[in-house]
C-alpha positions as CSV (number, residue, x, y, z in Angstrom):
1,M,0.0,0.0,0.0
2,T,1.3,3.5,-0.8
3,I,1.1,6.6,1.3
4,S,0.7,10.2,0.1
5,S,3.7,12.4,-0.4
6,S,1.9,14.7,2.0
7,N,3.3,12.5,4.7
8,D,6.2,14.9,4.9
9,I,4.0,17.6,6.4
10,Q,5.5,18.7,9.7
11,P,3.4,18.7,12.9
12,F,1.9,21.9,14.3
13,I,4.3,22.0,17.3
14,A,2.1,24.3,19.4
15,M,-0.6,21.6,19.4
16,E,2.0,19.0,20.4
17,I,3.1,21.2,23.3
18,M,-0.6,21.7,24.3
19,K,-1.0,17.9,24.3
20,A,2.0,17.5,26.6
21,A,0.7,20.3,28.8
22,N,-2.8,18.7,29.0
23,E,-1.2,15.3,30.0
24,R,0.8,17.0,32.8
25,E,-2.4,18.7,34.0
26,L,-4.3,15.4,34.1
27,S,-1.6,14.1,36.4
28,G,-2.4,16.9,38.9
29,A,0.7,19.0,38.2
30,P,0.2,22.8,37.6
31,V,0.3,24.2,34.1
32,F,0.5,27.8,32.9
33,H,-0.9,27.7,29.4
34,M,1.0,30.1,27.1
35,E,1.4,27.8,24.1
36,V,-1.7,28.4,21.9
37,G,-3.4,31.6,20.7
38,Q,-6.8,30.9,22.3
39,P,-8.6,33.7,24.2
40,A,-9.3,32.7,27.8
41,Q,-12.8,34.2,27.5
42,S,-15.6,32.3,26.0
43,A,-17.7,33.7,23.1
44,P,-19.5,36.9,24.0
45,S,-22.8,36.5,25.9
46,K,-25.0,37.6,23.1
47,V,-23.4,35.0,20.8
48,I,-24.2,32.2,23.2
49,E,-27.7,33.4,23.7
50,R,-28.2,33.6,19.9
51,A,-26.9,30.0,19.5
52,Q,-29.3,28.8,22.2
53,E,-32.3,30.5,20.6
54,T,-31.3,29.2,17.2
55,L,-31.2,25.6,18.4
56,L,-34.7,25.9,19.7
57,R,-36.2,27.8,16.7
58,E,-34.3,27.0,13.6
59,K,-33.7,23.8,11.6
60,I,-29.9,23.3,11.7
61,G,-29.1,22.0,8.3
62,Y,-26.9,22.8,5.3
63,T,-26.6,26.4,4.4
64,D,-25.4,28.0,1.1
65,A,-21.8,27.0,0.4
66,L,-20.8,30.7,0.6
67,G,-22.6,31.2,4.0
68,I,-25.9,32.5,5.1
69,P,-26.8,35.9,3.4
70,P,-27.5,37.8,6.7
71,L,-24.0,37.0,8.0
72,R,-22.4,38.0,4.7
73,K,-24.3,41.3,4.9
74,A,-23.3,41.8,8.5
75,I,-19.6,41.4,7.6
76,S,-20.1,43.8,4.7
77,D,-21.6,46.4,7.1
78,Y,-18.7,45.7,9.6
79,Y,-16.2,46.8,6.9
80,G,-18.1,49.9,6.3
81,T,-18.3,51.0,10.0
82,T,-14.8,49.7,11.0
83,Y,-12.7,50.6,8.0
84,N,-14.9,52.9,5.9
85,V,-14.6,50.4,3.0
86,D,-17.4,49.3,0.7
87,V,-17.3,45.5,0.4
88,P,-20.4,44.0,-1.3
89,P,-21.7,40.8,0.4
90,S,-21.3,39.1,-3.0
91,R,-17.5,39.1,-2.5
92,I,-17.7,37.7,1.1
93,V,-17.4,33.9,1.7
94,I,-18.0,32.3,5.1
95,T,-15.5,29.6,5.8
96,T,-14.9,26.8,8.2
97,G,-12.4,28.8,10.3
98,S,-9.6,30.8,8.7
99,S,-8.1,27.4,7.9
100,G,-10.8,26.8,5.4
101,G,-10.2,30.3,4.0
102,F,-6.5,29.5,3.5
103,L,-7.3,26.2,1.7
104,L,-9.9,27.8,-0.6
105,S,-7.9,30.8,-1.4
106,F,-4.7,28.9,-2.2
107,L,-6.7,26.5,-4.4
108,A,-8.4,29.3,-6.2
109,A,-5.4,31.6,-6.7
110,F,-2.5,29.2,-7.4
111,N,-1.6,26.1,-9.4
112,K,0.5,23.1,-8.6
113,G,4.1,24.2,-8.3
114,D,3.4,27.9,-7.9
115,R,5.8,29.7,-5.5
116,V,4.2,31.6,-2.7
117,V,6.3,33.8,-0.4
118,L,5.8,33.6,3.3
119,A,7.6,35.6,6.0
120,E,9.8,33.6,8.4
121,P,8.9,33.4,11.2
122,G,5.3,32.9,10.3
123,Y,2.2,30.7,11.0
124,P,3.3,27.1,10.2
125,A,-0.1,26.1,8.7
126,Y,0.5,28.4,5.7
127,R,3.6,26.4,4.8
128,N,2.0,23.0,5.5
129,I,-1.2,23.7,3.6
130,L,0.7,24.9,0.6
131,K,2.9,21.8,0.6
132,S,-0.1,19.5,1.0
133,L,-1.5,21.1,-2.2
134,H,1.8,20.6,-4.0
135,M,2.6,24.2,-4.1
136,D,5.9,25.7,-3.1
137,P,6.2,27.9,0.0
138,V,9.1,30.2,-0.3
139,G,10.4,31.3,3.1
140,L,11.5,34.9,3.4
141,P,13.8,35.4,6.4
142,C,12.7,38.5,8.4
143,D,14.2,39.8,11.6
144,F,14.3,42.8,13.9
145,D,15.7,45.0,11.1
146,T,12.3,45.0,9.2
147,N,10.1,44.4,12.3
148,F,9.8,40.8,11.2
149,Q,7.7,41.8,8.2
150,P,8.5,41.5,4.5
151,T,9.7,44.4,2.4
152,P,10.1,45.0,-1.3
153,E,13.9,45.0,-0.8
154,L,13.8,41.6,0.8
155,L,11.6,40.2,-1.9
156,D,14.0,41.5,-4.5
157,G,16.6,39.1,-3.0
158,L,14.6,36.0,-3.9
159,E,15.4,34.1,-7.0
160,G,13.0,32.7,-9.6
161,E,9.4,33.4,-10.6
162,L,7.1,34.2,-7.7
163,H,3.3,33.8,-7.9
164,G,2.0,35.1,-4.6
165,L,2.8,36.8,-1.3
166,L,1.0,36.2,2.0
167,V,1.3,38.9,4.7
168,A,0.0,38.6,8.2
169,N,-0.9,41.9,9.8
170,P,-0.6,41.6,12.8
171,S,1.7,38.6,12.6
172,N,1.7,35.3,14.4
173,P,4.2,34.7,16.2
174,T,5.7,38.2,16.5
175,G,2.7,40.4,16.8
176,T,4.4,42.9,14.5
177,M,2.4,45.1,12.1
178,T,2.9,46.8,8.7
179,S,2.0,50.5,8.5
180,R,-0.4,51.7,5.8
181,D,2.5,52.9,3.6
182,E,4.4,49.7,4.1
183,L,1.4,47.7,3.1
184,Q,0.8,49.9,0.0
185,A,4.4,49.3,-1.0
186,L,4.0,45.5,-0.8
187,L,0.7,45.7,-2.7
188,N,2.3,47.8,-5.4
189,Y,5.2,45.2,-5.7
190,C,2.7,42.4,-6.3
191,Q,0.6,44.4,-8.7
192,D,3.7,45.2,-10.8
193,R,4.7,41.5,-11.0
194,R,1.2,40.0,-11.3
195,M,1.6,38.3,-7.9
196,Q,-1.5,37.5,-5.9
197,F,-1.5,39.3,-2.6
198,I,-3.1,37.5,0.4
199,S,-3.7,39.4,3.6
200,D,-4.1,37.5,6.8
201,E,-6.1,39.9,9.0
202,I,-7.3,37.4,11.7
203,Y,-5.8,39.5,14.5
204,H,-7.4,42.8,13.4
205,G,-9.0,44.3,16.5
206,V,-6.4,42.9,18.8
207,V,-3.9,45.9,18.5
208,Y,-2.3,48.1,21.1
209,G,-1.7,51.3,19.1
210,D,-3.0,52.6,15.8
211,P,-5.7,50.3,14.2
212,A,-4.5,47.9,11.6
213,T,-5.1,48.7,7.9
214,T,-7.1,46.3,5.8
215,A,-5.6,45.6,2.4
216,L,-9.1,46.1,1.0
217,S,-8.8,49.8,1.6
218,L,-5.8,49.8,-0.8
219,D,-6.5,47.2,-3.4
220,D,-9.7,45.4,-4.6
221,E,-7.6,42.6,-6.0
222,A,-6.2,41.5,-2.7
223,V,-7.6,38.3,-1.0
224,V,-8.4,39.0,2.7
225,I,-8.8,36.2,5.3
226,N,-10.3,36.9,8.7
227,S,-11.8,34.8,11.5
228,F,-14.2,34.9,14.4
229,S,-11.6,33.1,16.5
230,K,-9.4,35.9,17.8
231,F,-11.0,39.3,18.3
232,F,-14.4,37.7,18.4
233,S,-13.2,35.0,20.9
234,M,-15.0,32.1,19.1
235,T,-12.2,29.6,18.4
236,G,-14.1,26.4,18.8
237,W,-17.0,27.6,16.6
238,R,-14.7,27.2,13.6
239,L,-15.9,30.1,11.6
240,G,-14.0,32.6,9.4
241,W,-14.5,34.5,6.2
242,L,-12.8,35.5,2.9
243,V,-13.1,38.7,0.9
244,L,-12.3,37.9,-2.7
245,P,-11.9,39.7,-6.0
246,E,-15.0,39.2,-8.1
247,R,-13.0,37.0,-10.5
248,L,-12.4,34.3,-7.8
249,V,-15.9,34.1,-6.2
250,S,-17.4,31.6,-8.6
251,L,-14.4,29.2,-8.4
252,V,-14.3,29.4,-4.6
253,E,-18.0,28.7,-4.5
254,K,-17.5,25.4,-6.5
255,L,-14.6,24.5,-4.3
256,A,-16.5,25.1,-1.1
257,Q,-19.5,23.1,-2.3
258,N,-17.3,20.1,-2.9
259,L,-14.8,20.4,0.0
260,F,-17.1,21.6,2.9
261,I,-20.7,21.7,1.6
262,S,-21.2,24.6,4.0
263,P,-19.7,26.2,7.1
264,P,-21.2,25.1,10.5
265,A,-24.8,26.4,10.5
266,I,-25.2,27.0,14.2
267,S,-21.9,29.0,14.3
268,Q,-23.1,31.2,11.4
269,Y,-26.4,32.1,13.1
270,A,-24.7,32.7,16.4
271,A,-22.1,34.9,14.8
272,L,-24.8,37.3,13.7
273,A,-24.8,38.6,17.3
274,A,-21.0,39.1,17.4
275,F,-21.2,42.5,15.8
276,D,-23.5,43.7,18.7
277,C,-20.7,42.8,21.2
278,I,-17.9,45.2,20.2
279,D,-17.7,46.8,23.7
280,E,-17.5,43.5,25.4
281,L,-14.9,42.3,23.0
282,N,-12.8,45.5,23.5
283,G,-12.9,44.6,27.1
284,Y,-11.2,41.3,26.3
285,V,-8.5,43.3,24.4
286,D,-8.0,45.4,27.6
287,V,-7.1,42.1,29.4
288,Y,-4.6,41.2,26.7
289,A,-3.1,44.7,26.9
290,R,-2.5,44.3,30.7
291,N,-1.0,40.8,30.1
292,R,1.3,42.3,27.4
293,E,2.5,45.1,29.7
294,I,3.4,42.5,32.4
295,L,5.5,40.5,30.0
296,L,7.2,43.4,28.4
297,R,8.1,44.8,31.8
298,E,9.1,41.5,33.5
299,L,10.8,39.5,30.8
300,P,13.7,41.9,30.3
301,K,14.4,41.7,34.0
302,M,15.1,38.0,33.5
303,G,17.5,38.6,30.7
304,L,15.0,38.2,27.8
305,T,15.7,41.6,26.3
306,K,15.3,40.9,22.6
307,L,11.6,40.8,22.0
308,A,9.6,41.4,18.9
309,A,7.5,44.6,19.0
310,A,4.1,42.9,19.9
311,E,2.1,45.7,18.4
312,G,-0.9,43.4,17.9
313,A,-2.2,39.8,18.4
314,F,-1.3,38.2,21.8
315,Y,2.2,36.9,21.5
316,I,5.7,37.7,22.7
317,Y,8.4,36.3,20.4
318,A,11.6,36.1,22.4
319,D,15.2,35.6,21.3
320,V,16.6,33.0,23.7
321,R,19.9,32.2,21.9
322,H,21.8,33.1,25.1
323,L,20.0,30.3,26.9
324,T,19.7,27.6,24.2
325,N,20.1,26.6,20.6
326,D,17.4,24.0,20.9
327,S,14.1,25.7,21.5
328,M,12.1,22.4,21.4
329,E,14.2,20.9,24.2
330,F,14.1,24.2,26.1
331,C,10.3,24.4,26.0
332,L,9.8,20.7,27.0
333,R,12.2,21.2,29.9
334,M,10.5,24.5,30.9
335,L,7.2,22.7,30.9
336,A,8.5,19.8,33.0
337,E,10.3,21.9,35.5
338,T,8.0,25.0,35.8
339,G,4.7,24.1,34.3
340,I,5.0,26.9,31.8
341,A,3.8,25.8,28.3
342,A,5.2,27.9,25.5
343,T,5.9,27.2,21.8
344,P,9.3,26.6,20.3
345,G,10.2,29.0,17.5
346,L,10.9,26.0,15.3
347,D,7.1,25.9,14.7
348,F,7.3,29.3,12.9
349,D,10.8,29.3,11.4
350,P,12.4,26.0,10.5
351,H,15.8,27.5,9.9
352,R,16.3,30.0,12.8
353,G,13.5,29.1,15.2
354,S,15.8,27.0,17.4
355,C,16.8,30.3,19.1
356,Y,13.3,31.7,19.7
357,V,10.3,31.0,21.9
358,R,6.7,32.3,21.6
359,F,4.7,33.1,24.7
360,S,1.0,33.6,24.3
361,F,-0.7,36.1,26.7
362,A,-4.3,35.4,25.6
363,G,-5.0,33.7,29.0
364,P,-6.1,35.1,32.3
365,T,-4.0,37.7,33.9
366,T,-3.6,35.5,37.0
367,T,-2.0,32.9,34.7
368,I,0.5,35.4,33.3
369,E,1.4,36.7,36.7
370,A,2.0,33.2,38.1
371,A,4.0,32.2,35.0
372,V,6.2,35.2,35.3
373,K,7.1,34.4,38.9
374,S,7.8,30.7,38.0
375,L,9.9,31.7,35.0
376,A,12.0,34.2,37.0
377,R,12.8,31.5,39.6
378,W,13.7,29.0,36.9
379,L,16.0,31.3,34.9
380,K,17.9,32.3,38.0
């Protein structure tokens, strides 16, 4: 019997660490969860109420492959009020999490063997989804000099034909952001070279300074991916969305019909209430901001002085090369000896990640405070 060539896909190490942390927790040992980007809070109260009402009143069956029209309209309205951008509902596709959005957009925009540029460090699923589709992820090494974001100058250093560029703004794992002018420069670069620009905007709303710029305000041809998981605190509901150029909508609809039939119906109806919960959700962001302040203040006292800017999202990406050149071993030892679960940089950068660790601060402030004390003792 044969096995697919997709067998060379690497594991998502953050999930492996979470599995080890959960096993430790089951044994009765304490664990400080800082390994996954999952908000500590549940979905907003109105979302839960809407789900309960829907279960009682609606038939929960298949929906349109592109999502229920009221939700597509609500997202369209959200772009108008939040970004002052007119995005018609016809260009919005509801997806099974942002993961479904990446799969659909990659299949629609690229062909087998196409080369798509990804910043390193970056979210590992980008690379692994592209590889599973027999496309070629092209890593672009980024560091403190460019705020861990791609630039036209870095792109010029790559050899061979390029077909696409994916930019995360804010980024996972670094939390860094591109300014409006920097984003425009990248869009111009892609336009001039007929490269498809894909904008991962799933951490929009979780920012600690100026609001993030949506690529849609600068270019109608950009593909934008967003999610209800992060700002809207609905990770387990598995719901996201795409905004597509008109030319890709029909193809994505056919792909969605065959791959997913439809996104989760109950999640779609519940998400209609999410846009009435912005004040509650901003309160969640206030918690992340406090957690961020604690880490940015306390980690340098422990010798962790080289930290990515953390302008958005809920991660600290720390250079630990003075402590280890094996971030996987370091994280496993830290979990075993302190109960702190964090993610090795190897998850995000297969070439330089052995010298980095990502700490998520999406959890309760009490967890962050306890973890800081435990880490300080351990590093001494």
